[in-house]
KEPAVEX-886606 format. One line per 4 residues: number of its first residue (from 1); their letters; for each residue x negated, y negated, z of N, C-alpha, C, O, CB. Coordinates in pm, 1 decimal, decimal comma. Last residue first. Glycine has a CB too. Example, Ala and Ser with C-alpha at 12.3 -4.5 7.8 and 13.67 -1.06 7.14 Angstrom:
2	sa	-1285,0:225,0:708,0:-1367,0:106,0:714,0:-1290,0:-3,0:787,0:-1340,9:-113,8:803,9:-1408,4:59,8:572,5 ~ -1319,0:569,0:780,0:-1230,0:450,0:780,0:-1320,0:330,0:780,0:-1423,6:331,9:846,5:-1130,8:447,3:904,6
# end
This chain:
146	xxxx	-653,1:-2985,1:-11358,7:-569,7:-2880,9:-11296,6:-440,0:-2939,5:-11247,0:-356,8:-2867,5:-11191,8:-643,7:-2812,8:-11180,8 ~ -902,0:-3032,2:-11593,5:-775,5:-3084,5:-11542,0:-692,1:-2970,1:-11484,7:-664,3:-2871,4:-11552,8:-696,8:-3158,9:-11653,7 ~ -1127,6:-2951,2:-11720,1:-1119,8:-2925,6:-11576,5:-991,7:-2978,5:-11512,6:-975,1:-2970,3:-11390,9:-1238,2:-2986,7:-11507,9 ~ -1267,3:-2871,5:-11982,8:-1124,9:-2893,2:-11954,7:-1099,3:-2856,5:-11808,3:-1055,4:-2745,8:-11777,2:-1033,3:-2808,1:-12051,4
142	xxxx	-1528,8:-2800,9:-12042,9:-1504,0:-2929,6:-11977,9:-1358,5:-2961,7:-11950,1:-1328,6:-3069,3:-11898,5:-1559,8:-3036,5:-12060,6 ~ -1580,8:-2554,2:-12129,0:-1590,0:-2659,1:-12231,5:-1556,8:-2797,1:-12174,0:-1556,6:-2897,1:-12245,9:-1495,6:-2627,3:-12348,4 ~ -1517,9:-2403,5:-11911,7:-1659,9:-2422,7:-11941,1:-1683,2:-2528,5:-12048,0:-1791,8:-2585,7:-12057,0:-1721,8:-2292,0:-11984,9 ~ -1236,9:-2406,3:-11940,2:-1301,2:-2466,7:-11822,8:-1447,3:-2498,9:-11851,7:-1495,0:-2608,0:-11820,3:-1291,0:-2372,7:-11701,1
138	xxxx	-1209,0:-2265,3:-12180,7:-1159,8:-2403,6:-12171,6:-1225,2:-2475,2:-12052,9:-1264,3:-2591,4:-12064,3:-1004,7:-2406,0:-12157,3 ~ -1315,7:-2017,3:-12103,7:-1377,5:-2093,9:-12212,6:-1335,5:-2240,2:-12208,0:-1417,8:-2329,3:-12229,2:-1340,4:-2033,3:-12348,5 ~ -1132,8:-1939,8:-11904,8:-1272,1:-1967,7:-11868,5:-1343,5:-2047,1:-11977,6:-1423,6:-2135,4:-11947,0:-1347,3:-1837,0:-11841,6 ~ -898,9:-1907,4:-12060,9:-902,6:-2003,9:-11949,7:-1046,6:-2040,7:-11916,9:-1079,3:-2158,5:-11902,6:-832,3:-1946,3:-11824,2
134	xxxx	-981,4:-1701,9:-12235,7:-937,1:-1831,6:-12287,7:-946,2:-1938,8:-12180,1:-995,6:-2048,7:-12205,5:-793,2:-1822,4:-12341,0 ~ -1032,5:-1495,0:-12053,0:-1139,4:-1544,8:-12139,5:-1104,7:-1683,5:-12192,7:-1189,8:-1772,5:-12194,4:-1164,5:-1447,6:-12256,2 ~ -776,6:-1461,6:-11949,2:-884,8:-1504,5:-11859,7:-1001,8:-1559,6:-11940,7:-1063,3:-1659,0:-11901,9:-931,9:-1387,0:-11770,6 ~ -647,9:-1370,1:-12181,9:-606,9:-1497,3:-12121,5:-714,5:-1550,6:-12027,2:-741,2:-1670,8:-12024,9:-474,2:-1480,3:-12045,6
130	xxxx	-776,6:-1126,5:-12218,4:-786,6:-1230,2:-12322,2:-751,9:-1366,4:-12263,2:-818,6:-1466,0:-12291,4:-693,0:-1197,8:-12441,9 ~ -691,2:-1002,5:-11981,3:-833,7:-1019,5:-12008,3:-857,1:-1127,5:-12114,1:-947,3:-1210,1:-12100,2:-895,4:-886,4:-12053,9 ~ -415,8:-994,6:-12006,0:-475,4:-1076,3:-11899,4:-623,8:-1100,0:-11922,5:-676,3:-1205,7:-11887,4:-454,9:-1009,6:-11763,9 ~ -346,8:-1018,4:-12362,9:-357,7:-945,5:-12236,4:-419,2:-1037,5:-12131,0:-468,8:-1145,4:-12163,4:-443,1:-815,8:-12253,4
126	xxxx	-139,5:-1188,6:-12582,3:-265,2:-1191,2:-12508,1:-258,8:-1116,3:-12376,7:-176,4:-1146,3:-12290,3:-305,7:-1332,1:-12482,1 ~ 112,1:-1152,8:-12695,9:53,5:-1287,7:-12690,2:-68,3:-1297,8:-12599,6:-97,0:-1404,8:-12545,8:156,9:-1385,7:-12643,6 ~ 182,5:-855,8:-12510,3:219,9:-951,3:-12615,5:157,0:-1088,1:-12591,0:149,8:-1133,6:-12476,9:372,8:-964,8:-12623,7 ~ 119,0:-729,9:-12270,4:30,0:-713,3:-12385,6:57,3:-818,5:-12492,8:-35,5:-865,1:-12558,8:45,8:-573,0:-12445,0
122	xxxx	322,4:-800,5:-12098,4:184,4:-817,4:-12053,9:86,5:-810,1:-12171,2:-16,9:-876,9:-12170,5:149,2:-711,1:-11949,7 ~ 549,1:-712,7:-12227,7:521,9:-857,0:-12224,8:376,4:-882,4:-12188,0:314,1:-975,0:-12239,9:615,5:-928,6:-12124,7 ~ 526,8:-442,2:-12161,1:515,7:-483,5:-12301,3:481,9:-632,4:-12309,2:396,3:-673,2:-12387,8:647,6:-453,7:-12378,2 ~ 569,8:-460,7:-11888,5:444,2:-401,5:-11936,0:419,6:-439,5:-12081,8:306,1:-465,7:-12121,6:446,9:-247,3:-11920,3
118	xxxx	828,1:-553,8:-11880,1:720,4:-643,7:-11838,4:584,4:-591,2:-11883,2:494,1:-669,5:-11912,7:722,1:-661,9:-11686,3 ~ 960,1:-319,4:-11959,2:970,1:-441,1:-12040,7:856,1:-536,7:-12008,2:794,7:-593,9:-12098,3:1105,9:-510,9:-12018,1 ~ 897,1:-157,1:-11739,0:851,8:-119,8:-11873,7:854,1:-241,2:-11966,4:760,3:-262,8:-12043,2:940,3:-6,8:-11931,5 ~ 1033,0:-294,6:-11540,1:887,8:-277,6:-11528,4:831,0:-246,1:-11666,7:728,7:-301,9:-11706,6:852,0:-163,9:-11425,8
114	xxxx	1292,7:-266,9:-11629,7:1232,5:-400,6:-11638,5:1081,8:-394,7:-11617,1:1009,0:-479,3:-11669,1:1296,1:-495,0:-11535,7 ~ 1320,5:14,2:-11590,4:1337,7:-44,8:-11723,6:1271,2:-182,3:-11731,4:1201,2:-211,7:-11828,3:1487,5:-56,4:-11758,5 ~ 1288,9:34,9:-11315,8:1194,3:104,5:-11404,0:1200,7:44,4:-11544,4:1097,7:26,0:-11609,2:1225,0:257,0:-11408,8 ~ 1510,6:-103,9:-11220,5:1376,2:-157,7:-11198,2:1272,4:-93,1:-11289,7:1179,2:-159,3:-11335,4:1335,6:-137,9:-11052,9
110	xxxx	1761,7:7,6:-11236,7:1714,6:-74,7:-11348,0:1574,1:-128,9:-11333,2:1523,1:-193,6:-11424,6:1806,2:-187,5:-11366,6 ~ 1914,0:187,4:-11085,3:1887,9:53,1:-11032,7:1840,5:-41,1:-11143,3:1876,6:-158,8:-11142,8:1783,2:59,1:-10920,2 ~ 1920,5:425,4:-11241,3:2044,2:362,5:-11193,7:2023,3:217,3:-11150,5:2108,5:132,7:-11177,6:2101,3:442,3:-11077,6 ~ 1677,4:539,0:-11278,5:1729,1:454,9:-11386,6:1852,7:377,1:-11343,4:1885,5:274,3:-11402,7:1761,9:540,0:-11508,4
106	xxxx	1475,4:520,9:-10978,9:1577,3:581,9:-11064,0:1619,9:485,2:-11173,6:1600,5:364,1:-11162,1:1699,1:624,9:-10980,5 ~ 1313,0:398,8:-10803,2:1247,8:468,6:-10913,5:1347,2:536,8:-11007,0:1307,5:602,8:-11103,1:1151,2:570,7:-10859,4 ~ 1466,5:305,4:-10600,3:1404,4:207,4:-10688,6:1337,5:269,2:-10809,7:1308,5:200,3:-10907,5:1304,4:127,6:-10612,7 ~ 1528,1:522,8:-10444,4:1628,6:476,7:-10540,9:1569,8:378,1:-10641,1:1617,7:368,2:-10754,1:1746,0:412,0:-10467,9
102	xxxx	1310,0:539,5:-10269,9:1320,5:633,4:-10381,2:1421,1:591,0:-10486,9:1402,8:619,2:-10605,3:1357,5:768,4:-10329,6 ~ 1313,5:192,0:-10193,6:1265,6:326,2:-10165,3:1277,7:413,2:-10288,9:1257,9:365,6:-10400,7:1342,9:387,8:-10048,6 ~ 1383,6:-69,9:-10220,4:1485,0:30,1:-10254,2:1442,0:171,3:-10216,3:1525,8:261,0:-10207,8:1515,8:24,4:-10402,3 ~ 1136,3:-185,0:-10152,5:1254,9:-213,3:-10071,7:1362,7:-108,2:-10095,5:1426,4:-62,3:-10000,7:1309,5:-353,4:-10103,2
98	xxxx	973,7:-96,2:-10360,6:941,9:-57,1:-10223,8:1063,2:-76,1:-10133,6:1090,0:7,7:-10047,5:822,5:-138,0:-10170,7 ~ 1092,9:-229,4:-10572,9:1091,4:-83,0:-10571,8:1065,4:-31,5:-10430,7:1127,7:65,1:-10386,6:984,4:-28,7:-10669,3 ~ 1031,6:-492,0:-10493,6:1171,4:-449,0:-10501,6:1179,8:-296,6:-10497,9:1264,2:-240,7:-10427,8:1238,2:-503,5:-10630,1 ~ 757,0:-485,9:-10519,2:814,8:-507,4:-10386,2:962,1:-468,4:-10383,5:1011,5:-417,6:-10282,8:798,6:-654,0:-10343,7
94	xxxx	740,9:-448,5:-10798,0:682,5:-350,8:-10706,7:742,4:-364,2:-10566,8:774,8:-263,8:-10503,4:530,1:-367,6:-10701,1 ~ 859,9:-684,9:-10886,8:923,0:-556,6:-10917,9:871,0:-448,8:-10824,2:948,5:-366,2:-10775,9:897,4:-517,0:-11064,7 ~ 671,4:-868,9:-10789,8:810,7:-876,1:-10744,3:882,5:-743,3:-10769,8:957,0:-695,2:-10684,4:885,0:-991,5:-10815,5 ~ 443,1:-792,3:-10932,8:443,4:-782,3:-10786,3:586,1:-786,2:-10731,7:617,9:-714,1:-10637,1:359,9:-896,1:-10724,3
90	xxxx	527,7:-847,2:-11197,6:491,8:-711,1:-11157,3:498,1:-695,1:-11005,4:551,8:-596,4:-10955,2:351,2:-675,7:-11208,2 ~ 560,0:-1129,2:-11174,7:673,3:-1042,8:-11207,4:647,7:-898,7:-11166,8:734,7:-834,2:-11108,3:703,6:-1049,6:-11356,0 ~ 298,4:-1206,9:-11127,8:400,0:-1234,0:-11025,1:523,3:-1147,0:-11048,7:583,7:-1097,0:-10953,8:439,4:-1384,3:-11024,9 ~ 187,2:-1129,2:-11374,7:141,5:-1066,0:-11251,0:240,7:-1087,1:-11137,1:264,9:-995,6:-11058,4:4,7:-1120,5:-11211,4
86	xxxx	328,8:-1299,3:-11547,4:337,8:-1154,3:-11563,7:296,7:-1085,2:-11434,3:364,2:-992,6:-11389,3:249,3:-1106,4:-11681,2 ~ 245,7:-1548,5:-11447,3:387,0:-1511,0:-11445,6:405,5:-1360,3:-11459,2:488,4:-1300,9:-11390,2:461,8:-1582,5:-11557,3 ~ -29,9:-1557,0:-11496,9:18,8:-1555,4:-11358,4:164,0:-1508,8:-11351,2:201,1:-1436,9:-11258,4:5,6:-1694,7:-11295,5 ~ -33,3:-1550,6:-11784,0:-105,3:-1453,8:-11702,7:-46,5:-1443,5:-11562,1:-16,9:-1333,9:-11514,5:-252,3:-1491,1:-11694,9
82	xxxx	123,9:-1774,6:-11857,4:160,4:-1639,6:-11900,7:95,0:-1534,2:-11811,9:160,6:-1439,1:-11769,4:120,1:-1617,6:-12047,2 ~ -12,6:-1988,5:-11728,7:129,1:-1962,0:-11702,8:165,9:-1818,7:-11739,6:231,5:-1749,3:-11661,9:217,1:-2060,3:-11780,9 ~ -271,5:-1976,6:-11839,7:-251,0:-1961,7:-11695,3:-106,9:-1921,2:-11664,8:-82,5:-1830,8:-11584,8:-286,0:-2092,7:-11622,0 ~ -209,6:-2026,6:-12108,2:-272,4:-1899,9:-12070,3:-255,3:-1873,1:-11921,8:-227,7:-1760,0:-11881,8:-421,0:-1900,5:-12106,7
78	xxxx	-109,2:-2284,5:-12088,4:-24,8:-2177,5:-12143,0:-78,6:-2040,4:-12102,6:-2,6:-1950,3:-12067,5:-16,6:-2188,0:-12296,7 ~ -337,8:-2415,4:-11991,3:-217,1:-2409,0:-11908,7:-120,0:-2300,8:-11956,7:-56,2:-2233,6:-11875,6:-147,2:-2544,2:-11908,3 ~ -517,0:-2391,0:-12208,9:-551,2:-2336,8:-12077,2:-425,0:-2315,5:-11993,7:-407,6:-2210,1:-11932,6:-648,9:-2430,9:-12003,5 ~ -374,1:-2525,4:-12412,1:-417,1:-2386,1:-12429,1:-444,0:-2320,3:-12293,8:-399,6:-2208,5:-12267,8:-543,2:-2379,0:-12517,3
74	xxxx	-249,7:-2775,5:-12462,0:-225,5:-2702,3:-12336,7:-265,4:-2554,7:-12343,4:-197,5:-2469,2:-12286,5:-79,5:-2712,3:-12299,8 ~ -209,0:-2972,4:-12658,8:-226,4:-2831,8:-12697,2:-204,7:-2737,8:-12578,7:-146,5:-2630,6:-12595,2:-366,2:-2809,8:-12755,6 ~ 50,8:-3222,1:-12635,9:-81,4:-3169,4:-12601,5:-88,6:-3021,0:-12638,0:13,8:-2953,3:-12646,8:-111,8:-3190,0:-12450,0 ~ 301,2:-3328,7:-12667,3:218,5:-3314,5:-12786,5:78,6:-3264,0:-12758,3:-5,3:-3262,9:-12848,4:209,7:-3444,5:-12856,7
70	xxxx	470,1:-3324,2:-12459,7:392,6:-3448,0:-12477,6:303,2:-3442,7:-12601,4:237,4:-3541,0:-12635,5:307,2:-3474,6:-12354,1 ~ 552,9:-3062,9:-12467,9:648,8:-3168,2:-12505,2:579,5:-3301,2:-12530,4:624,6:-3381,2:-12612,5:754,1:-3185,2:-12395,9 ~ 323,7:-2942,8:-12362,0:358,4:-2921,1:-12502,6:455,2:-3028,2:-12551,7:441,6:-3078,6:-12663,2:419,7:-2781,4:-12522,0 ~ 350,2:-3030,0:-12096,9:234,4:-3072,0:-12175,6:259,7:-3052,8:-12325,2:221,3:-3137,4:-12405,9:109,5:-2993,6:-12132,7
66	xxxx	586,4:-2895,1:-12028,4:582,6:-3041,4:-12025,6:466,3:-3093,7:-12109,8:481,7:-3190,0:-12185,0:570,8:-3092,5:-11880,5 ~ 500,0:-2629,7:-12043,4:604,0:-2677,3:-12135,7:605,5:-2829,8:-12142,6:623,7:-2887,2:-12250,0:742,3:-2625,4:-12092,3 ~ 319,5:-2626,0:-11829,3:271,3:-2599,8:-11965,6:371,9:-2650,7:-12068,6:332,8:-2708,5:-12170,0:245,6:-2448,6:-11986,3 ~ 500,2:-2676,0:-11618,0:389,9:-2768,1:-11645,2:337,7:-2749,8:-11787,9:314,6:-2847,8:-11858,8:275,9:-2746,9:-11543,8
62	xxxx	664,4:-2450,0:-11630,1:721,7:-2583,4:-11652,4:613,4:-2684,7:-11687,2:632,1:-2769,0:-11774,9:798,9:-2630,1:-11528,2 ~ 474,0:-2250,6:-11566,2:541,3:-2251,4:-11695,7:601,3:-2386,7:-11729,2:590,9:-2433,5:-11842,6:649,0:-2146,5:-11698,5 ~ 411,5:-2324,1:-11304,5:305,7:-2319,3:-11406,2:366,2:-2323,7:-11546,2:315,1:-2392,9:-11634,3:219,4:-2192,0:-11389,3 ~ 665,5:-2288,1:-11187,4:608,0:-2422,7:-11197,3:493,2:-2428,7:-11297,8:478,9:-2528,1:-11369,0:558,9:-2468,9:-11060,5
58	xxxx	688,3:-2008,8:-11202,3:786,9:-2094,3:-11269,7:730,2:-2234,9:-11290,0:745,4:-2293,5:-11397,2:918,6:-2100,8:-11188,1 ~ 479,4:-1935,5:-11033,0:474,8:-1898,5:-11174,8:570,3:-1985,4:-11256,3:536,6:-2030,0:-11366,0:509,9:-1749,4:-11193,0 ~ 579,3:-2031,6:-10789,1:454,0:-2086,4:-10842,9:442,4:-2056,1:-10992,7:400,1:-2142,0:-11070,1:331,9:-2028,1:-10766,7 ~ 802,8:-1862,5:-10768,7:821,6:-2007,9:-10776,0:696,7:-2074,3:-10834,8:707,0:-2162,7:-10919,9:853,0:-2066,3:-10635,2
54	xxxx	678,4:-1615,6:-10749,1:764,5:-1643,3:-10864,6:789,5:-1792,6:-10880,4:796,4:-1843,4:-10992,3:897,9:-1569,4:-10850,7 ~ 546,2:-1646,0:-10502,4:469,0:-1624,9:-10625,0:552,2:-1654,9:-10749,4:501,4:-1713,6:-10845,0:416,8:-1481,3:-10630,7 ~ 768,2:-1672,5:-10330,1:667,3:-1778,2:-10338,8:588,5:-1767,2:-10468,6:566,6:-1867,2:-10537,1:572,0:-1771,8:-10218,5 ~ 895,9:-1425,7:-10365,7:966,4:-1550,4:-10398,6:868,0:-1664,9:-10416,5:882,7:-1745,7:-10508,2:1068,5:-1585,5:-10289,1
50	xxxx	698,3:-1252,9:-10268,1:739,3:-1244,6:-10408,8:809,5:-1372,6:-10451,9:785,8:-1422,6:-10561,9:831,7:-1123,3:-10431,4 ~ 695,5:-1329,1:-9998,1:575,1:-1346,5:-10080,7:610,7:-1344,4:-10229,3:559,2:-1424,7:-10307,0:471,4:-1236,2:-10049,4 ~ 952,7:-1246,2:-9927,2:917,4:-1388,7:-9918,8:793,4:-1418,0:-10003,0:787,3:-1520,2:-10071,4:893,0:-1430,4:-9771,5 ~ 919,4:-973,9:-9958,3:1015,6:-1043,0:-10044,4:989,8:-1193,3:-10043,1:1003,4:-1260,0:-10145,7:1160,2:-1013,3:-9999,4
46	xxxx	733,5:-919,7:-9754,8:694,4:-901,5:-9895,3:791,0:-969,2:-9993,2:749,2:-1016,4:-10098,9:685,7:-753,1:-9927,3 ~ 909,8:-990,8:-9531,8:789,5:-1068,5:-9564,5:738,5:-1044,3:-9707,0:702,9:-1140,7:-9774,8:679,6:-1035,6:-9466,0 ~ 1121,2:-798,2:-9519,8:1148,3:-938,5:-9554,6:1023,2:-1017,0:-9593,9:1030,7:-1102,5:-9682,1:1215,1:-1007,3:-9438,4 ~ 1000,9:-549,5:-9452,7:1083,0:-564,5:-9573,4:1091,3:-710,7:-9614,6:1070,7:-743,6:-9731,4:1224,2:-507,8:-9550,5
42	xxxx	862,1:-593,2:-9224,6:797,0:-511,0:-9327,0:874,2:-514,9:-9459,0:818,1:-486,6:-9564,8:783,9:-366,0:-9278,2 ~ 1047,1:-722,1:-9065,0:944,5:-801,2:-9132,6:873,4:-722,4:-9242,2:829,5:-780,0:-9341,8:843,2:-851,3:-9031,8 ~ 1388,6:-649,1:-9078,4:1254,6:-598,8:-9049,3:1151,1:-674,9:-9132,3:1165,6:-689,9:-9253,6:1245,9:-446,8:-9077,7 ~ 1628,9:-735,6:-9168,1:1584,5:-785,2:-9037,9:1442,9:-741,6:-9002,6:1384,3:-792,3:-8907,0:1679,1:-738,6:-8930,8
38	xxxx	1687,6:-595,0:-9394,0:1639,0:-732,8:-9412,7:1590,1:-793,5:-9282,1:1517,4:-892,8:-9284,0:1749,3:-820,5:-9471,9 ~ 1806,4:-363,2:-9316,1:1660,4:-360,7:-9330,8:1602,9:-499,4:-9357,0:1482,2:-519,6:-9343,8:1620,8:-266,8:-9443,9 ~ 2042,0:-412,9:-9054,1:2009,7:-413,5:-9196,9:1857,9:-423,4:-9210,7:1790,3:-484,0:-9127,6:2081,5:-532,2:-9271,9 ~ 2039,0:-179,3:-8777,7:2028,9:-315,3:-8833,9:2007,9:-305,2:-8984,5:1962,2:-203,0:-9035,7:1911,8:-396,0:-8767,1
34	xxxx	2033,8:84,8:-8686,0:2136,0:-5,6:-8635,1:2130,4:-148,7:-8686,2:2209,4:-232,2:-8642,2:2127,7:-8,2:-8490,5 ~ 1833,9:218,1:-8829,3:1818,7:198,4:-8685,2:1912,2:89,3:-8632,2:1874,6:11,5:-8544,6:1674,0:162,9:-8652,6 ~ 1926,0:59,7:-9122,0:1835,8:158,0:-9062,7:1818,2:121,6:-8915,8:1790,6:6,2:-8883,0:1697,2:162,3:-9137,6 ~ 2132,1:-22,4:-9401,2:2106,1:-21,6:-9257,2:2010,5:90,4:-9219,6:2013,2:199,5:-9276,5:2236,7:-7,3:-9179,1
30	xxxx	2172,3:-237,6:-9672,9:2117,2:-109,4:-9625,9:2083,1:-119,4:-9478,4:2014,5:-212,1:-9435,3:1991,5:-69,2:-9707,7 ~ 2237,0:-504,6:-9720,3:2343,4:-404,6:-9707,7:2295,1:-274,9:-9643,6:2368,8:-210,5:-9569,0:2402,2:-374,7:-9843,8 ~ 2013,9:-653,8:-9748,5:2117,6:-708,6:-9661,1:2233,8:-611,3:-9640,9:2319,1:-632,9:-9554,7:2169,7:-839,5:-9718,3 ~ 1871,2:-515,8:-9937,1:1817,9:-519,6:-9800,3:1920,0:-574,5:-9700,6:1912,8:-544,6:-9581,4:1690,9:-604,5:-9795,8
26	xxxx	2023,9:-569,1:-10167,7:2017,5:-433,9:-10113,7:1972,7:-435,9:-9968,1:2029,8:-365,7:-9884,7:1922,7:-347,5:-10197,2 ~ 1968,6:-842,7:-10198,5:2106,9:-795,6:-10178,3:2108,0:-656,9:-10115,0:2183,2:-630,6:-10021,1:2183,8:-793,1:-10312,5 ~ 1687,8:-827,9:-10238,1:1743,9:-904,0:-10126,0:1885,4:-855,9:-10095,9:1918,7:-830,9:-9980,1:1744,1:-1055,9:-10157,0 ~ 1670,6:-676,7:-10473,4:1613,2:-624,6:-10348,8:1669,6:-697,1:-10227,3:1696,3:-634,6:-10124,7:1460,7:-637,4:-10350,9
22	xxxx	1792,5:-851,8:-10654,4:1848,5:-718,2:-10633,0:1799,6:-659,8:-10501,0:1877,1:-600,8:-10425,8:1811,2:-624,7:-10749,2 ~ 1614,2:-1066,9:-10642,4:1753,0:-1085,5:-10599,6:1821,0:-951,6:-10572,6:1898,9:-939,6:-10478,0:1831,4:-1163,7:-10705,4 ~ 1381,8:-939,1:-10747,7:1383,1:-995,7:-10612,9:1526,0:-1009,9:-10561,3:1555,6:-969,5:-10448,8:1312,6:-1131,9:-10611,3 ~ 1465,8:-873,8:-11008,0:1421,5:-768,9:-10916,3:1428,7:-817,6:-10771,8:1476,2:-745,6:-10683,9:1278,2:-724,1:-10950,4
18	xxxx	1517,6:-1132,1:-11104,9:1624,6:-1032,7:-11101,0:1589,8:-921,8:-11002,2:1673,7:-880,7:-10922,1:1649,5:-973,7:-11241,5 ~ 1260,5:-1242,2:-11085,8:1370,6:-1297,0:-11004,4:1486,2:-1198,5:-10994,2:1546,0:-1182,9:-10887,7:1420,6:-1429,8:-11063,8 ~ 1125,1:-1089,4:-11278,0:1085,0:-1083,6:-11137,8:1194,1:-1134,5:-11045,0:1217,8:-1077,4:-10938,5:958,4:-1163,5:-11116,5 ~ 1260,3:-1174,9:-11506,8:1265,4:-1034,1:-11467,8:1227,9:-1016,9:-11320,9:1290,6:-939,6:-11248,4:1171,9:-950,7:-11556,3
14	xxxx	1188,6:-1450,9:-11499,7:1327,9:-1407,5:-11494,5:1343,2:-1262,6:-11452,5:1429,8:-1230,5:-11371,1:1392,6:-1427,4:-11628,1 ~ 911,2:-1439,4:-11526,8:969,4:-1496,8:-11405,2:1114,2:-1450,3:-11390,7:1157,2:-1414,5:-11281,1:961,9:-1652,1:-11408,2 ~ 902,2:-1326,7:-11783,4:840,4:-1258,3:-11669,9:897,5:-1308,2:-11538,2:928,4:-1229,3:-11448,9:688,8:-1277,8:-11671,8 ~ 1026,0:-1522,6:-11939,1:1084,7:-1387,9:-11929,1:1030,8:-1314,0:-11807,6:1105,7:-1246,5:-11737,1:1056,1:-1306,6:-12056,8
10	xxxx	839,0:-1731,4:-11909,6:975,5:-1746,5:-11857,9:1044,5:-1611,0:-11842,5:1113,8:-1587,6:-11743,5:1058,0:-1836,9:-11950,6 ~ 619,2:-1613,9:-12040,2:607,9:-1659,9:-11902,0:746,4:-1669,4:-11838,8:768,2:-1621,0:-11727,7:535,9:-1796,7:-11895,4 ~ 722,8:-1578,1:-12293,7:689,7:-1460,6:-12213,7:667,3:-1495,0:-12067,4:694,0:-1412,8:-11979,7:566,8:-1393,0:-12269,5 ~ 753,7:-1850,5:-12368,8:867,6:-1758,9:-12368,7:839,8:-1638,3:-12279,0:924,0:-1600,8:-12197,5:899,5:-1712,4:-12512,1
6	xxxx	488,3:-1936,8:-12356,2:590,9:-2000,3:-12271,9:710,1:-1906,1:-12256,7:760,7:-1884,8:-12146,5:636,6:-2136,8:-12332,6 ~ 376,2:-1768,4:-12549,4:328,9:-1761,6:-12410,5:427,4:-1827,5:-12314,8:447,5:-1778,7:-12203,6:191,7:-1828,3:-12397,6 ~ 517,7:-1845,3:-12779,2:522,8:-1708,1:-12730,9:479,8:-1696,7:-12586,0:540,8:-1623,1:-12508,4:436,3:-1619,7:-12816,5 ~ 440,3:-2108,5:-12814,5:578,6:-2079,5:-12778,7:594,6:-1937,9:-12725,7:676,3:-1913,4:-12637,0:669,2:-2100,4:-12898,5
2	xx	159,4:-2062,1:-12870,4:207,3:-2150,6:-12764,5:347,8:-2115,2:-12719,3:372,2:-2094,4:-12600,5:203,7:-2294,1:-12811,2 ~ 145,2:-1890,6:-13094,9:94,0:-1846,8:-12965,5:152,3:-1932,0:-12853,5:191,4:-1877,7:-12750,2:-59,5:-1853,1:-12963,1
# end
């Protein structure tokens, strides 16, 4: 379970980063009303939010991996990393789809495929509900280290 959650956390961040980078490149090329769409806050701000969430997810994963390297069980941290990373990945893909518009829903761009992959990752090694239960049980048992 430990290695699976770290692996799936990292995969989720990677998929989200790919979606974000694709959306950024597209937004810098696509023009509307005489400017690239990256100049519009309605496009750029959601991408900034996705970048922030993916960075936080990456750090949660690094922290859990560091604790494992130290020989700690890190059950709570592994659960936090996997849960948050999957959700951050979904939000990044959603924002990328929004940036691409209708093209984001085609197979040509690849976002639909990575959304499907992330959906599978979401179930593997514990759904968000199972992970939330694990986190809350650890907290209620006195594991309050954050």
